[in-house]
C-alpha positions as CSV (number, residue, x, y, z in Angstrom):
1,M,-12.6,-15.5,-8.6
2,T,-10.2,-12.2,-8.2
3,K,-6.6,-13.2,-8.3
4,I,-4.5,-10.7,-6.3
5,L,-0.7,-10.1,-6.7
6,V,0.9,-9.1,-3.3
7,L,4.1,-7.4,-4.1
8,G,6.5,-6.9,-1.2
9,A,4.2,-10.0,0.5
10,H,6.8,-10.3,3.4
11,G,5.9,-7.4,4.8
12,K,4.0,-6.6,8.2
13,I,1.0,-5.2,6.9
14,A,1.2,-7.4,3.4
15,R,1.2,-10.6,5.8
16,L,-1.8,-9.3,7.8
17,A,-3.6,-8.7,4.5
18,T,-3.0,-12.0,3.1
19,T,-4.4,-13.8,6.2
20,M,-7.5,-11.5,6.0
21,L,-7.7,-11.9,2.2
22,E,-7.3,-16.0,2.3
23,K,-10.6,-15.8,4.5
24,D,-12.5,-15.3,1.1
25,P,-12.1,-18.6,-0.8
26,A,-12.8,-16.3,-4.1
27,N,-9.5,-14.9,-3.7
28,Q,-6.3,-16.4,-5.5
29,L,-3.3,-15.0,-3.8
30,T,0.2,-14.7,-5.6
31,L,2.9,-13.9,-3.3
32,F,5.7,-11.7,-4.8
33,L,9.0,-11.1,-3.0
34,R,12.8,-11.4,-3.1
35,N,13.2,-14.3,-0.9
36,A,10.5,-16.8,-1.8
37,Q,11.6,-19.2,0.9
38,R,10.2,-16.9,3.5
39,L,6.8,-17.6,2.7
40,A,7.6,-21.0,1.2
41,D,5.1,-22.7,4.1
42,Q,2.4,-20.3,2.7
43,A,1.7,-22.0,-0.4
44,S,-1.6,-23.9,-1.1
45,D,-4.3,-24.4,-3.2
46,Q,-5.4,-20.5,-2.8
47,V,-1.8,-18.9,-2.7
48,T,1.2,-19.3,-4.8
49,V,4.5,-17.9,-4.0
50,V,6.9,-16.7,-6.3
51,E,10.4,-14.8,-6.5
52,G,11.0,-11.8,-7.8
53,D,12.4,-8.4,-7.5
54,A,10.1,-5.3,-8.0
55,G,13.1,-3.6,-9.6
56,Q,13.1,-5.8,-12.4
57,L,10.5,-5.4,-15.2
58,A,10.4,-8.8,-16.7
59,D,9.9,-10.1,-13.1
60,L,6.8,-8.2,-12.7
61,K,5.2,-8.7,-16.2
62,Q,5.8,-12.6,-15.5
63,A,4.0,-12.4,-12.0
64,M,0.8,-10.4,-13.5
65,A,-0.2,-12.4,-16.0
66,G,-3.7,-13.0,-15.3
67,I,-3.9,-11.2,-12.4
68,D,-6.8,-8.7,-11.5
69,I,-5.6,-6.8,-8.6
70,V,-2.4,-5.6,-7.6
71,Y,-1.7,-4.6,-4.3
72,A,2.0,-3.1,-3.8
73,N,3.4,-3.1,-0.3
74,L,7.0,-1.9,-1.5
75,A,9.5,0.2,0.4
76,G,12.8,1.7,0.4
77,S,15.0,3.8,-1.6
78,N,14.2,2.7,-4.9
79,I,10.5,2.8,-4.6
80,E,10.2,5.5,-7.5
81,D,11.9,3.2,-9.8
82,E,9.7,0.3,-8.5
83,A,6.7,2.7,-9.2
84,R,7.6,3.0,-12.8
85,N,8.2,-0.7,-13.1
86,V,4.7,-1.4,-11.6
87,I,2.8,1.0,-13.9
88,A,4.8,-0.5,-17.0
89,A,4.1,-4.0,-16.2
90,M,0.3,-3.2,-15.5
91,D,0.2,-1.5,-19.0
92,A,2.2,-4.4,-20.6
93,T,-0.5,-7.0,-19.2
94,G,-3.8,-5.2,-18.8
95,V,-3.9,-5.2,-15.3
96,K,-6.0,-2.1,-14.3
97,R,-6.6,-2.2,-10.3
98,L,-4.0,-1.0,-8.2
99,I,-3.5,-0.7,-4.4
100,W,-0.6,1.4,-3.4
101,I,1.0,1.5,0.1
102,S,2.5,5.0,0.8
103,T,3.0,7.0,3.9
104,L,1.7,10.1,5.5
105,G,3.3,13.4,4.4
106,I,4.2,13.1,1.2
107,Y,1.6,16.3,0.2
108,D,3.1,18.2,3.0
109,E,-0.2,17.3,4.5
110,V,0.7,17.0,8.6
111,P,-0.1,19.9,10.5
112,G,1.8,21.4,13.6
113,K,4.9,20.8,14.7
114,Y,5.5,17.2,13.3
115,G,4.5,18.7,10.0
116,E,7.1,21.1,10.5
117,W,9.8,18.1,10.8
118,N,7.8,16.3,8.0
119,H,8.0,19.3,5.7
120,Q,12.1,19.0,6.0
121,Q,11.7,15.4,5.0
122,L,10.4,16.5,1.6
123,D,13.2,18.4,0.6
124,G,15.8,16.0,0.2
125,G,14.8,13.0,2.9
126,Y,13.0,9.7,2.6
127,L,9.7,11.2,2.0
128,E,10.8,13.0,-1.5
129,T,11.2,9.6,-2.9
130,Y,7.8,8.5,-2.0
131,A,6.3,11.5,-2.7
132,A,8.0,11.2,-6.3
133,A,6.6,7.6,-6.6
134,A,3.3,8.2,-5.6
135,K,3.3,11.0,-8.4
136,V,4.1,8.3,-10.9
137,I,1.1,6.3,-9.8
138,E,-1.2,9.3,-9.9
139,S,0.0,10.2,-13.4
140,S,-0.6,6.9,-14.6
141,D,-3.8,5.4,-16.3
142,V,-4.5,2.6,-13.9
143,D,-7.1,2.4,-11.4
144,Y,-5.1,3.0,-8.2
145,T,-5.8,3.7,-4.6
146,V,-2.7,5.4,-2.7
147,I,-3.2,4.6,1.0
148,R,-1.1,6.7,3.5
149,P,-0.9,5.5,6.7
150,A,0.1,7.6,9.9
151,W,2.6,6.2,12.4
152,L,2.1,2.5,12.4
153,T,1.7,0.1,15.5
154,N,1.5,-3.3,16.2
155,H,-1.8,-3.1,18.1
156,D,-4.0,-5.8,17.6
157,E,-7.0,-3.5,16.7
158,I,-9.2,-2.4,13.8
159,D,-9.8,1.1,14.4
160,Y,-9.5,3.8,11.3
161,E,-10.9,6.9,9.6
162,T,-9.8,8.4,6.3
163,T,-8.9,11.5,4.9
164,Q,-9.0,12.7,1.4
165,K,-5.8,14.2,-0.4
166,G,-5.8,18.1,0.4
167,E,-7.3,17.5,3.8
168,A,-5.0,17.6,6.9
169,F,-4.4,14.1,8.9
170,K,-6.6,13.9,12.2
171,G,-4.5,11.6,14.3
172,T,-1.1,10.6,15.0
173,E,-0.9,6.4,14.5
174,V,-2.8,3.5,13.1
175,S,-2.5,0.1,13.5
176,R,-1.0,-2.3,10.6
177,K,-4.2,-4.4,11.2
178,S,-6.3,-1.5,10.3
179,I,-4.2,-1.1,7.1
180,A,-5.1,-4.5,6.1
181,D,-8.4,-4.5,7.0
182,L,-8.5,-1.1,4.4
183,V,-6.7,-3.3,1.8
184,T,-9.2,-5.9,2.1
185,K,-12.1,-3.7,1.5
186,L,-10.6,-2.2,-1.5
187,V,-10.1,-5.7,-2.9
188,A,-13.8,-6.9,-2.2
189,D,-15.0,-3.5,-4.0
190,P,-12.5,-2.8,-6.8
191,T,-14.7,0.1,-7.5
192,W,-14.4,1.9,-4.2
193,S,-12.1,4.8,-4.0
194,V,-11.1,4.6,-7.7
195,H,-8.0,7.2,-8.0
196,A,-7.9,8.3,-4.8
197,S,-5.4,8.9,-2.0
198,L,-6.7,8.3,1.2
199,G,-5.0,9.2,4.7
200,V,-5.3,6.7,7.5
201,N,-5.2,7.2,11.1
202,K,-6.8,5.8,14.3
203,P,-9.5,8.4,15.5
204,N,-8.9,10.5,18.1
205,T,-11.8,10.3,20.7
206,D,-10.6,12.1,24.0
207,G,-10.9,15.5,22.2
208,D,-7.4,16.8,22.8
209,K,-5.5,17.6,19.8
210,P,-3.1,15.2,18.4
211,A,0.6,15.4,20.3
212,W,2.2,16.7,16.8
213,Y,0.3,20.4,17.2
């Protein structure tokens, strides 16, 4: 049995991942969000819904008791502080495995014209906080995987490829369902891509360069 804590469980990717993870009866999920009523109907023998704030260390420590894997689907201007709290709570409770959703561009790894705009966001823009949060994760002693999706779509498809930290992105978009599939695979094999930062995009099959070049 694998006990998984989903932080930011009301997010679109998190809800897709929850549905996929529920298909394996060996998975036990704890859904953590600020307003538990939003997902109250998800509670079952396999799923526990808890109310909490990732900005509060005590809430995270309580939710992590007995957990095997933390999957963090957090967002917003406080994400660096939330990253520090997640790591502190994991250290306090002895949880080692973390799957952390970030975004493309935190390493200035996006090429072309879009990359030029993206670079500006690293200097006082929203990406600066996401990059700082990723640095907190990567500087920790937990067994992390950082996931950096390209522009997210709601397409009903699972079609993606990954790049490693230090490699340029190959495409411009990816479906939320694809990211949920990647999360599910990481849960199924917690030894895969440990201490890795994965860029994720839909493969470009027409031979043309992505629009951002």
